[in-house]
MITOR-879319 format. One line per 5 residues: number of its first residue (from 1); their letters; for each residue x, y, z of C-alpha. Coordinates in steps of 0.1 Angstrom, whole numbers, always signed. Example, Ala and Ser with C-alpha at 12.3 -4.5 7.8 and 13.67 -1.06 7.14 Angstrom:
BEGIN
1	as	+123 -45 +78  +137 -11 +71 .
END
This chain:
BEGIN
1	xxxxx	-305 -459 -179  -314 -443 -146  -278 -431 -140  -278 -414 -174  -310 -396 -166 .
6	xxxxx	-297 -386 -132  -265 -371 -147  -282 -351 -174  -280 -313 -170  -315 -300 -160 .
11	xxxxx	-332 -277 -186  -328 -240 -180  -354 -225 -158  -375 -193 -159  -379 -172 -128 .
16	xxxxx	-412 -154 -125  -416 -127 -98  -451 -112 -91  -469 -105 -59  -503 -116 -73 .
21	xxxxx	-508 -153 -66  -533 -156 -95  -507 -143 -120  -481 -167 -106  -504 -197 -111 .
26	xxxxx	-515 -186 -145  -479 -182 -156  -469 -216 -143  -497 -233 -161  -490 -215 -194 .
31	xxxxx	-452 -219 -194  -446 -250 -173  -446 -273 -203  -419 -252 -220  -394 -250 -192 .
36	xxxxx	-392 -254 -154  -407 -223 -136  -396 -210 -102  -413 -181 -86  -410 -153 -61 .
41	xxxxx	-435 -129 -46  -413 -98 -42  -382 -81 -53  -363 -95 -23  -377 -130 -31 .
46	xxxxx	-364 -126 -66  -329 -115 -55  -327 -145 -32  -338 -169 -60  -312 -153 -84 .
51	xxxxx	-284 -157 -58  -294 -193 -51  -302 -206 -86  -284 -182 -111  -265 -211 -126 .
56	xxxxx	-297 -228 -138  -318 -197 -146  -321 -186 -182  -349 -161 -181  -362 -136 -155 .
61	xxxxx	-397 -123 -159  -407 -96 -133  -438 -77 -127  -432 -39 -125  -454 -28 -96 .
66	xxxxx	-453 -47 -63  -461 -35 -28  -435 -8 -20  -411 -16 -48  -406 -18 -85 .
71	xxxxx	-395 -46 -107  -369 -23 -121  -347 -28 -91  -348 -66 -95  -339 -63 -132 .
76	xxxxx	-310 -39 -124  -298 -64 -98  -299 -92 -123  -282 -72 -150  -253 -62 -127 .
81	xxxxx	-247 -97 -112  -261 -122 -137  -259 -106 -172  -264 -140 -189  -300 -141 -178 .
86	xxxxx	-325 -127 -203  -347 -101 -185  -383 -94 -193  -406 -68 -177  -444 -73 -175 .
91	xxxxx	-471 -52 -159  -508 -43 -162  -501 -7 -153  -493 +21 -177  -461 +31 -159 .
96	xxxxx	-444 +45 -190  -416 +63 -171  -403 +32 -153  -406 +11 -184  -387 +36 -205 .
101	xxxxx	-360 +38 -178  -357 +0 -178  -353 -1 -216  -328 +28 -217  -306 +13 -190 .
106	xxxxx	-305 -20 -208  -322 -38 -180  -347 -57 -201  -349 -76 -233  -386 -73 -238 .
111	xxxxx	-417 -56 -223  -449 -76 -221  -481 -59 -211  -508 -77 -191  -532 -93 -197 .
116	xxxxx	-512 -118 -216  -521 -134 -249  -512 -171 -241  -498 -179 -275  -478 -147 -276 .
121	xxxxx	-465 -153 -241  -453 -188 -249  -436 -175 -281  -418 -148 -261  -406 -174 -235 .
126	xxxxx	-394 -197 -263  -375 -169 -279  -360 -158 -246  -348 -193 -239  -332 -195 -273 .
131	xxxxx	-315 -161 -268  -302 -173 -234  -287 -204 -252  -270 -182 -278  -256 -160 -250 .
136	xxxxx	-241 -190 -233  -225 -202 -266  -211 -167 -272  -198 -164 -236  -180 -198 -240 .
141	xxxxx	-164 -187 -272  -153 -154 -256  -138 -173 -226  -118 -195 -249  -106 -164 -268 .
146	xxxxx	-97 -147 -235  -78 -178 -223  -56 -176 -254  -50 -139 -251  -43 -141 -214 .
151	xxxxx	-17 -168 -220  -1 -146 -247  -1 -116 -223  +16 -134 -194  +41 -150 -218 .
156	xxxxx	+49 -116 -233  +54 -101 -198  +78 -129 -188  +97 -125 -220  +100 -87 -213 .
161	xxxxx	+116 -95 -179  +143 -114 -197  +147 -87 -224  +152 -61 -197  +179 -82 -180 .
166	xxxxx	+198 -88 -213  +196 -51 -222  +208 -39 -189  +235 -64 -178  +242 -83 -210 .
171	xxxxx	+233 -117 -225  +238 -151 -209  +229 -141 -174  +196 -158 -165  +200 -160 -128 .
176	xxxxx	+181 -127 -121  +152 -139 -143  +152 -173 -125  +151 -156 -90  +125 -131 -101 .
181	xxxxx	+101 -157 -115  +107 -180 -85  +96 -152 -62  +66 -144 -83  +56 -180 -83 .
186	xxxxx	+59 -183 -46  +38 -152 -41  +9 -170 -58  +7 -152 -90  -25 -153 -110 .
191	xxxxx	-29 -140 -145  -49 -108 -150  -79 -107 -173  -80 -76 -196  -112 -57 -198 .
196	xxxxx	-123 -66 -233  -154 -44 -230  -131 -14 -230  -102 -23 -253  -95 -44 -283 .
201	xxxxx	-63 -63 -291  -46 -33 -307  -54 -13 -275  -39 -41 -254  -6 -41 -274 .
206	xxxxx	-3 -3 -272  -10 -1 -235  +13 -31 -227  +42 -17 -247  +38 +17 -230 .
211	xxxxx	+37 +2 -195  +65 -22 -202  +87 +6 -216  +80 +27 -184  +89 -3 -163 .
216	xxxxx	+121 -9 -181  +131 +28 -178  +124 +27 -141  +145 -5 -136  +174 +10 -156 .
221	xxxxx	+173 +42 -135  +173 +23 -102  +201 +0 -113  +222 +30 -122  +216 +44 -87 .
226	xxxxx	+225 +11 -71  +257 +9 -90  +267 +44 -79  +257 +42 -42  +271 +7 -37 .
231	xxxxx	+303 +8 -57  +323 -5 -28  +299 -32 -16  +298 -69 -25  +272 -97 -27 .
236	xxxxx	+278 -103 +10  +260 -70 +17  +229 -79 -4  +205 -83 +25  +213 -48 +38 .
241	xxxxx	+213 -33 +3  +179 -48 -5  +164 -38 +28  +175 -2 +23  +162 +0 -13 .
246	xxxxx	+129 -19 -9  +117 -1 +22  +83 -13 +36  +81 -43 +12  +107 -62 +32 .
251	xxxxx	+124 -62 +66  +158 -76 +74  +162 -104 +99  +198 -114 +103  +208 -131 +71 .
256	xxxxx	+173 -131 +57  +148 -108 +40  +112 -112 +52  +86 -101 +26  +60 -81 +44 .
261	xxxxx	+44 -73 +10  +45 -104 -12  +26 -87 -40  +57 -67 -47  +73 -99 -60 .
266	xxxxx	+48 -104 -88  +34 -70 -96  +46 -67 -133  +32 -101 -142  -1 -96 -124 .
271	xxxxx	-8 -59 -128  -41 -49 -144  -37 -37 -180  -28 +0 -181  -17 +1 -144 .
276	xxxxx	+18 +15 -138  +43 -7 -120  +53 +7 -86  +87 +21 -78  +92 -7 -53 .
281	xxxxx	+87 -34 -79  +111 -17 -103  +136 -15 -75  +132 -52 -68  +143 -62 -103 .
286	xxxxx	+170 -36 -103  +184 -52 -70  +185 -86 -86  +205 -72 -116  +229 -54 -92 .
291	xxxxx	+233 -87 -72  +241 -106 -105  +268 -81 -113  +281 -84 -78  +284 -122 -82 .
296	xxxxx	+256 -132 -58  +222 -148 -59  +192 -153 -37  +171 -184 -29  +135 -182 -18 .
301	xxxxx	+116 -203 +8  +82 -203 +24  +84 -206 +62  +48 -210 +74  +29 -181 +59 .
306	xxxxx	+60 -160 +54  +81 -157 +22  +118 -155 +30  +149 -151 +9  +186 -156 +18 .
311	xxxxx	+219 -157 +0  +221 -186 -23  +244 -204 -48  +244 -192 -84  +235 -219 -109 .
316	xxxxx	+263 -228 -132  +240 -228 -162  +204 -230 -172  +187 -253 -197  +178 -237 -230 .
321	xxxxx	+141 -243 -224  +141 -228 -189  +122 -197 -198  +97 -217 -218  +90 -239 -187 .
326	xxxxx	+84 -208 -166  +60 -195 -193  +41 -228 -193  +39 -228 -155  +24 -193 -152 .
331	xxxxx	+1 -199 -182  -14 -229 -165  -26 -209 -135  -63 -204 -131  -78 -171 -142 .
336	x	-98 -149 -117 .
END
């Protein structure tokens, strides 16, 4: 029984910030039976309490006027860093300008004027706690939705890489895709979270299609240049060709390419929505396609903190579900 109690999640707490000790004691006596109350005596105290206990805080109640500072600043701090916390402003002073500013900037849920009516104060705190609970439920649902959409986004981007390869060098040639994804995986790729405050799903599809089309055009253009400039070269020249084309992203070291900018390996898969892929990344995929046509392949390795690739043996064939396995691997990565 004691173990069960010990493992229970503590109830959400209320943070009350006021420089007047009498007000703090009164608030604790009035509200302590509803929820745990933690307190601070200044804006800086309040910020420190938020930083230390944000995970367990549901409501922030701040006095407006404190020595040398205003509660507005604390409420703004909480809104920017911990938006899940319900914010309430309280004051005995008629400081209309600051109160209107707090309301207009979305810093507060409610304004309560002192002196408090005890019954009304308790009702306000109960409603604020309920609102906090609803926000947590909403946030959980949003996270679940984002997880699905993020998985779809990365799967679509991986599929586009294969589509580009097929459209530019023909079907049945999976080696460039395998090498591309192996490099991105080694670079430590993480999925990018779209900003759903600024775009809906239709916006995402539109932006992704535009960026993917631009990427494909850039890859095709670079591949055409590689074919022209290296008409007499073979797969044995791959390290030199890649070093010439990729510039600062790599450096040649004998028979190896050292990646000085590993992010170049995974840019298309990890780029923020609406961000254009760099010329270096388009050149990287174009180089892999050129190497496939030249009959060569690369293999990646991590040597200490360095990513290295050298000439490798081409796979005779790939399993039909190989792309699906890559999609699953990238989709399982944690989201930032």
